[in-house]
C-alpha positions in Angstrom: -11.9 -12.0 -20.2 -12.7 -14.6 -17.7 -10.3 -16.6 -15.4 -10.0 -20.3 -15.2 -10.6 -20.6 -11.2 -7.3 -22.9 -11.5 -5.2 -20.4 -13.0 -5.8 -17.8 -10.0 -2.9 -20.0 -8.1 -0.5 -18.9 -10.6 -1.8 -15.6 -10.0 -0.9 -15.1 -6.2 1.7 -13.9 -4.9 2.9 -13.2 -1.5 3.5 -10.2 0.9 1.2 -8.1 3.3 0.8 -4.8 2.3 -1.1 -2.3 4.9 -2.8 1.1 4.8 -4.3 3.1 7.3 -6.2 6.4 7.1 -6.2 8.7 10.5 -7.4 11.7 11.6 -4.5 13.6 10.3 -2.7 11.5 7.7 -2.2 8.1 6.2 0.2 5.2 7.4 1.3 3.0 5.3 3.9 -0.2 5.6 4.6 -3.6 4.0 6.7 -6.5 4.7 10.1 -6.6 2.2 10.0 -10.5 1.1 9.7 -10.8 -2.5 8.4 -14.3 -3.3 8.5 -16.3 -6.9 6.3 -19.3 -5.9 8.1 -20.8 -3.3 11.2 -19.2 -3.7 12.4 -15.8 -2.0 13.8 -14.0 -4.8 15.2 -11.0 -2.5 14.7 -9.9 1.2 14.7 -6.3 0.9 11.9 -6.0 -1.8 10.6 -2.1 -1.6 7.0 -2.3 -1.8 6.0 1.6 -0.7 6.3 4.6 -3.5 6.5 8.0 -3.2 4.5 9.3 -6.2 5.1 12.9 -4.9 5.5 14.3 -1.9 2.0 13.8 -0.6 1.0 10.9 -1.8 2.7 7.3 -1.6 1.6 3.8 -2.8 2.1 0.2 -1.6 2.3 -2.7 -4.5 1.4 -6.2 -4.4 1.9 -8.8 -7.5 3.9 -8.5 -10.2 7.1 -6.7 -9.5 7.3 -5.5 -13.0 3.4 -4.2 -14.0 3.5 -2.4 -10.6 6.7 -0.8 -11.9 5.1 -0.1 -14.8 2.3 1.7 -13.3 3.8 3.3 -10.4 6.4 4.9 -13.0 2.8 6.2 -14.7 1.5 7.7 -11.9 4.8 9.9 -10.9 5.1 10.7 -14.1 1.4 11.9 -14.4 1.7 13.9 -10.7 4.4 15.8 -11.9 2.9 16.5 -15.3 0.0 17.8 -13.3 2.2 19.7 -10.7 3.9 21.6 -13.6 0.8 22.2 -15.1 -1.4 23.0 -12.8 1.0 24.8 -9.9 -0.7 22.4 -7.1 -0.7 19.1 -6.4 -2.9 16.6 -7.9 -5.3 14.9 -5.7 -5.7 11.4 -3.9 -9.2 10.8 -5.8 -7.6 12.0 -9.1 -4.4 9.8 -9.2 -6.5 6.2 -7.8 -9.1 7.6 -10.8 -5.5 7.7 -12.9 -4.2 4.2 -11.8 -7.9 2.5 -12.2 -8.1 4.3 -15.9 -4.7 2.2 -16.5 -5.6 -1.0 -15.1 -8.8 -1.3 -16.5 -7.6 -0.2 -20.4 -5.0 -2.9 -20.5 -8.0 -5.4 -20.8 -8.1 -8.1 -22.2 -4.4 -8.4 -20.7 -4.0 -7.3 -17.3 -1.4 -5.8 -15.0 -1.2 -8.2 -12.1 -1.0 -5.6 -9.0 -2.9 -4.6 -6.2 -2.4 -1.0 -5.2 -2.9 0.8 -1.9 -2.8 4.6 -2.7 -2.6 7.5 0.1 -1.7 11.2 1.2 -3.0 14.4 1.9 -4.4 17.0 0.0 -6.3 19.8 0.4 -9.9 18.0 1.2 -7.6 16.3 3.7 -6.3 12.6 4.2 -7.6 10.2 1.8 -6.8 6.3 1.6 -8.1 4.0 -1.9 -7.4 0.5 -3.0 -7.4 -0.6 -6.6 -7.3 -4.1 -7.8 -5.7 -5.0 -11.0 -8.9 -4.9 -13.2 -9.1 -1.4 -12.4 -11.7 -1.3 -9.5 -11.5 1.3 -7.1 -12.6 1.8 -3.5 -12.2 4.3 -0.8 -11.0 2.7 2.7 -10.6 3.7 6.2 -7.9 0.8 6.4 -6.9 -2.2 4.3 -4.4 -5.0 3.8 -3.6 -6.5 0.2 -1.6 -9.7 -0.2 -1.6 -13.5 0.8 -1.1 -12.1 4.7 -4.6 -10.0 4.2 -6.7 -11.9 6.6 -4.1 -11.8 9.3 -3.1 -8.4 9.2 -6.8 -7.3 8.8 -7.5 -9.2 11.8 -5.1 -6.9 13.7 -6.5 -3.6 11.9 -10.1 -4.8 13.0 -9.7 -5.1 16.3 -7.9 -1.7 17.0 -8.8 0.7 14.2 -10.6 3.7 15.4 -11.5 6.5 13.3 -9.8 9.4 15.3 -6.4 7.9 16.0 -3.7 10.3 15.0 -0.9 8.8 12.9 1.3 9.0 15.9 -1.0 6.5 17.4 -2.0 4.3 14.5 1.3 3.4 13.8 1.9 0.5 16.4 -1.6 -1.1 15.2 -0.3 -0.7 11.4 3.3 -2.2 11.9 2.0 -5.1 14.3 -0.3 -5.7 11.5 2.4 -6.5 9.1 4.2 -8.0 11.8 1.1 -10.2 12.8 1.2 -11.7 9.2 5.1 -12.5 8.8 4.7 -15.0 11.7 2.6 -16.9 9.8 2.0 -15.9 6.3 5.3 -17.5 4.2 5.2 -15.2 1.5 5.8 -12.4 4.2 9.2 -11.7 5.9 12.4 -9.9 6.0 11.0 -6.8 8.3 9.1 -4.0 7.7 8.9 -0.6 5.9 6.6 2.4 6.8 5.8 5.7 5.3 4.1 8.3 7.2 2.3 11.0 5.6 0.9 14.3 6.8 0.5 17.9 6.0 3.3 19.1 8.1 5.7 15.9 7.0 6.1 13.1 4.4 9.0 10.1 5.2 10.1 6.6 5.3 10.3 5.4 8.9 14.0 4.3 10.2 14.5 0.5 11.0 15.2 2.3 14.7 11.7 4.0 14.7 9.9 0.9 13.8 11.5 -1.1 16.6 10.4 1.6 18.8 6.9 1.4 17.7 6.6 -2.5 17.8 7.8 -2.6 21.1 4.5 -0.3 22.4 1.6 -2.0 23.2 -1.6 -1.6 20.8 -4.8 -0.9 22.8 
């Protein structure tokens, strides 16, 4: 199916989501603003979702489409764990997301995903677009604030960085986009995933990390 370039304006949505693979885990971060064109539809939108205890996903695009894909991934990950008595690998989950999106053609789910987690092979990060294309990444951003967030990530990322070292960088990438991009704002949510823990950061923790200088 071909898309008329004039129609791309209708598909563009506002948000900033970031994912970074660290030496010991994964950092995901997003803004909270939900937009419909130039209208702010919600100021506390949840754009990071745990698929299972060891893997999470960020969403950008049409909310209903993203919710449908996330629900399917959660169900399949839970079923896999029950049947196999082990966690699904991140690569397998990304491949499943790719299949769900690809098989929707000629109709498409308008959603971009960043899937990150830690399995028996170590930390892994993948990006999946609405056509089902899948890429393995060290760091990535999606949404209307992508170019602003990537500028920060490009300048500060090092593969040997730990989760603790990476958090200020990922958060400042989203913060930079929020300053300029009208589609991003209302605060930041962030998740960290390591072998030891998987959790959402509190607002107080995010403020503390944002106060640190990124070298």
